[in-house]
C-alpha positions in Angstrom: 57.0 10.4 -131.6 57.0 14.1 -132.2 53.9 13.7 -134.5 52.0 12.2 -131.6 52.7 15.1 -129.3 49.6 17.1 -128.3 49.8 20.7 -129.3 49.4 23.3 -126.5 46.0 24.7 -125.8 45.4 27.0 -122.9 41.9 27.6 -121.8 41.0 30.8 -120.0 37.7 32.0 -118.8 36.6 33.4 -122.2 39.2 32.2 -124.6 41.2 29.3 -126.1 44.8 30.2 -126.7 46.2 27.9 -129.4 48.8 27.7 -132.2 47.8 29.5 -135.4 46.2 27.4 -138.1 46.3 28.0 -141.9 42.5 28.7 -141.8 43.1 31.7 -139.5 44.7 33.8 -142.3 41.6 35.8 -143.4 40.5 36.7 -139.9 44.1 37.5 -138.9 44.8 39.6 -141.9 41.5 41.5 -141.6 41.9 42.2 -137.9 45.5 43.4 -138.4 44.5 45.6 -141.4 41.5 47.1 -139.5 43.7 47.7 -136.4 46.8 48.9 -138.3 46.7 52.5 -137.0 46.2 51.1 -133.5 49.1 48.6 -133.7 51.8 50.1 -135.8 53.0 52.8 -133.3 54.0 49.9 -131.0 55.4 47.4 -133.5 58.4 46.9 -135.8 57.7 48.1 -139.4 55.5 45.7 -141.3 57.0 44.1 -144.4 55.3 44.7 -147.7 53.9 41.2 -147.7 52.9 41.3 -143.9 49.2 40.6 -144.5 49.6 38.1 -147.3 48.6 34.4 -147.2 52.2 33.4 -148.0 53.6 35.4 -145.0 50.9 33.9 -142.7 51.7 30.4 -144.0 55.3 31.0 -143.0 54.1 32.2 -139.6 52.1 29.0 -139.1 55.0 26.7 -140.0 57.4 28.7 -137.8 54.9 28.5 -134.9 54.6 24.7 -135.1 58.4 24.3 -135.4 59.1 26.7 -132.5 56.5 25.1 -130.2 57.8 21.6 -131.1 61.4 22.6 -130.4 60.4 24.3 -127.2 61.9 27.7 -128.2 58.6 29.6 -128.4 54.9 29.3 -127.7 53.1 31.4 -130.3 49.3 31.4 -129.6 46.2 33.0 -131.1 43.5 34.4 -128.8 40.2 32.9 -129.9 37.0 33.8 -128.1 35.1 30.6 -127.3 31.6 32.0 -127.6 31.9 32.9 -131.3 35.4 31.7 -132.4 36.4 35.4 -133.1 40.2 35.9 -133.4 41.1 38.7 -130.9 44.9 38.9 -131.2 48.0 36.9 -130.3 50.5 36.3 -127.5 53.9 34.7 -127.8 56.2 33.4 -125.2 59.5 33.6 -127.2 63.2 33.2 -126.6 62.5 30.3 -124.2 65.8 29.5 -122.4 66.4 26.4 -120.4 69.2 25.4 -118.1 70.1 27.9 -115.4 67.9 30.6 -116.9 64.5 28.8 -117.2 63.0 32.0 -118.7 61.2 33.4 -121.7 60.1 36.8 -123.2 56.4 37.7 -123.6 55.0 39.7 -126.6 51.4 40.3 -127.5 48.9 42.3 -129.5 45.2 42.7 -129.5 42.9 44.0 -132.3 41.5 47.4 -131.6 37.8 46.3 -131.4 38.8 44.0 -128.5 41.1 46.3 -126.6 40.3 47.4 -123.0 38.0 44.5 -122.3 40.3 42.4 -120.2 41.2 39.9 -122.9 44.9 40.5 -122.8 45.1 40.4 -119.0 43.3 37.1 -119.2 45.7 35.8 -121.9 48.8 36.9 -120.1 47.7 35.3 -116.8 46.9 32.1 -118.7 50.3 32.0 -120.4 52.2 32.9 -117.3 50.4 30.2 -115.3 51.2 27.7 -118.1 54.8 28.8 -118.2 55.4 28.4 -114.5 53.3 25.3 -113.8 53.5 23.3 -116.9 56.7 24.4 -118.6 58.6 24.9 -115.3 60.0 28.3 -116.2 61.1 30.6 -113.5 61.1 34.0 -115.1 58.9 35.7 -117.7 60.2 39.0 -119.2 58.3 41.7 -121.1 59.3 45.0 -122.6 57.3 47.9 -124.0 57.7 51.5 -125.0 57.7 53.9 -122.0 54.7 55.8 -123.3 52.6 52.7 -123.9 50.4 53.1 -120.9 48.0 50.3 -121.9 50.8 47.7 -122.1 52.5 48.9 -119.0 49.1 48.8 -117.2 48.2 45.3 -118.2 51.6 44.0 -117.2 51.4 45.6 -113.8 47.8 44.3 -113.3 49.2 40.8 -114.1 51.9 41.1 -111.4 54.9 42.0 -113.5 57.4 44.3 -111.8 59.2 47.2 -113.4 63.0 46.4 -113.7 64.5 49.3 -115.6 65.1 50.7 -119.1 66.9 49.0 -122.0 68.5 51.5 -124.3 67.7 51.1 -128.1 66.1 47.8 -127.3 64.0 47.2 -130.5 63.3 49.0 -133.8 59.7 50.2 -133.5 58.0 52.0 -136.4 61.4 52.2 -138.0 63.4 53.7 -135.2 65.6 52.2 -132.4 63.6 52.8 -129.2 64.3 52.5 -125.5 61.9 50.1 -123.7 60.9 49.7 -120.1 61.5 46.2 -118.8 59.2 44.1 -116.7 59.4 40.6 -115.2 57.2 38.1 -113.4 59.0 35.5 -111.3 57.5 32.2 -110.3 58.4 32.9 -106.6 58.5 36.6 -106.4 59.8 38.1 -103.1 60.4 41.6 -104.4 57.2 43.1 -103.2 55.2 45.9 -104.8 56.8 48.5 -107.1 55.2 51.9 -107.4 56.2 53.0 -110.9 54.4 56.0 -112.5 
């Protein structure tokens, strides 16, 4: 029956969010390579084979398995008007039972940044997570100095919750991260974080 399961597609105003396909490799690798200086300050170190077809093939298989098992929802951002690949967003570490939560991660290619695409993608994934997947809490974390990421999370209704010490290795160093969360029924009110 798993083979008959329809793969997740989220339609937003300008994009289709869908699982990665093998045919995405060239566009993905080119966008990542062209945006490397823009992305690498905010990401874990790239492996030597990061942009290879083999590495991407593994990513495609992982994405299909994770989505099928309900542990992650790794989606590509594809602009409908021209089928351009813009970036990716992943709802990962999906936990069921009493938690009903997941962790959001995302990136956008430099040519497409600051155009509202990531806000649109985050809102689409959060809506899907709360209304289709029945999750209750979506978490996200970013470096304190990543003003763009903090800004998009806050514009999407995420609230600042604190700082996690040495949360992830970014650019080869253990780094503190600021933590945000969006709750399906949020009664916390506004936060005014600088």
